C-alpha positions, 0 to 999 in steps of 0.5 A: 500500500503506497502512502496515498492509499494509506492516507485514504484508508486512515481518513475513511476510518476517521470519518467513519468513527465520527460519522461526520466531520468538517474539512477544517477539523480534518485539516487540523488533525492532518497538519499535526501529523505533518501531512500536507493539505494537498495530500489531504484534499487528494485523499478526500477526492479519492474517497468521494470518487470511490463513493465512500464519503459525501460532502455538503456545505452546511452552515458555511462549513464543508462537512464530510459524511461516511456512506453506507454501502450502496443498498438498492434505493429508489428515487422518484422525480415528480416534475412536469417540465421534461427538461428539468426532470431530465436534469434532476435525474442526471444530477443524482447520477446512476447509483439509484434506481430512478423513476420519472413522473410528469403528472401529479395524479400519476405521482401518488399511484407510483408512490403507493405502487413502487414505494420510493425511498426519496421523492424529488417534488415540484409544486406546480403540477398538472391535476394534483399539486405538490403540497397536496402530494407531500401532505398525503405522503407524510400523513400516511403511516405506511409512507411517512418515512419517505424522504421528500425534497421539494424543488420549486420556483414558486414564491417561497414565502408561503410554499416553503412554510407549507412544505415544511408544515406538511413534512417536507424534509428539505426545500430547494428554490429553482434554479437549483444547484445540481451538486447540492441536489446530488449531495442531499439525495446521497446523504439522506439515503446513504448517511451512516448512523442516524438519519440525516436531519438538516436542522440537527445536522448543522454544526454541533458543539465541537464545531461551535466551540472552534468558532467561539475560540476563533471569535476570541482570537480575531479582531473587531472585524469578526462578529459572533452572536445568537439569533433567536425566535422571540416568544417561541416558548409561548408559541409552543405552549399555546399551539403545540410542539409540531407548529414550534418545530415548523418555525425552527425548521423554517428559520434554519432553512432561511439561514442556510439559504443566506449562508450560500449567498455569503460563501465562506464569510458566514457560519451558522450553528444550532444551540439545541434550543430556539437559538442559532449561532451566527458568526463571520465577517462583521458586514456579512453577518449584519447583512445576513441577519437583516435578510433573515429578518426580512424573509421571516417577516414576509412569511409570518402572516402565513404562519399566523393565518395558518393558525386561524388568525385572518385579519381583514386588512393586512397592515403593520401591527395586525397581529398585536393582540395580547393572545397571539404570540408575537414571533420575531427574530432577534440577533444579539451580538456578543461583545468580545470583552464579555465573551473573554470574561465568561470564558474565564469563568467556565475554564476556572470551573473546569480547572483548565486553562488550555486544551479545552476540547469542546464546550457543552451547549450549556457552556456555549449558551452561557459564554454567548450571553444566551438567557434561559431556554424557551424551548429545548431540542432533543433527539431520540429513536422517534426523531427530533423533539421539542419541549418548553424549557426554563425561560418565561413563556411570554419572552 
């Protein structure tokens, strides 16, 4: 076995042990072993070419996933435009059995007859629209575990919200990136370990810890803080867990779309609560947060109307009743001096001054100045769960 083969095999073992790992983490590990970045990149390309790993840019960070051996998996593409349907099939590649449907009514017959593992679904279809198809699939106990990726040119302000509400696993706006579609399909169907979830599989506490440490080292041009959905705890208490999870998934996808626009200038991670960590260049973070706030304010009327609040006239302040949770997005930038002071407190309690490893979610929330949790996210064998946390319900 030559040196390059040895690096590839060691790399595969490392990714397999972790199940997923970022390129930056791999770079740090292999730099400490004296292995050049070029050799690492070559080994990663080799493993991807051999269909043993897959990569996806998540939250502004390139993440690698180890793949299961290729079992028989069936993908159904439901798209009435034949050229786009063909492009989708070509994007996915030849490793899956692909069926192509061009009519909404025929789609459900194919779903029940062929039982695909994943469906790529347009919304504007002849005879039966995609949202109706998605809802039918996700409310059928025998079909609900089918992965649904919506790919649509429809205005995402309402269609994305309804798609997530009806159980869609991901929403991609047209025109779509073929590489993104291929990566999502591959990771959804072949990721080793727990089922891929675009909310939970945002950068975890280990990667958040590294970003926090970076924020200490960088100057004032670097920004880090928490983005929260205000009043989400009250919202969950009033309307239930499922609507609250829809809101979190919606915000997560809005953030991920925003990150794509800013490339390597922004990072987003998830704090296992109603909070996300946003970090990056100061201007990029400022612009990105404003974009998410604007998108959320656009979709908020659809969220409230879906719950039965239907004002006669749509004007500013139309949902100001005290009985209605006033959902909004808030970003609190963390001051460097505060982060340093809180970090010192945490390290003192740990009795450590170096080699910190990873912080816990609770420590990260504390160091970033996050208050009591309104909601807490957990993951068990049945999937992702949301419960009201310690914070006041009205906050």
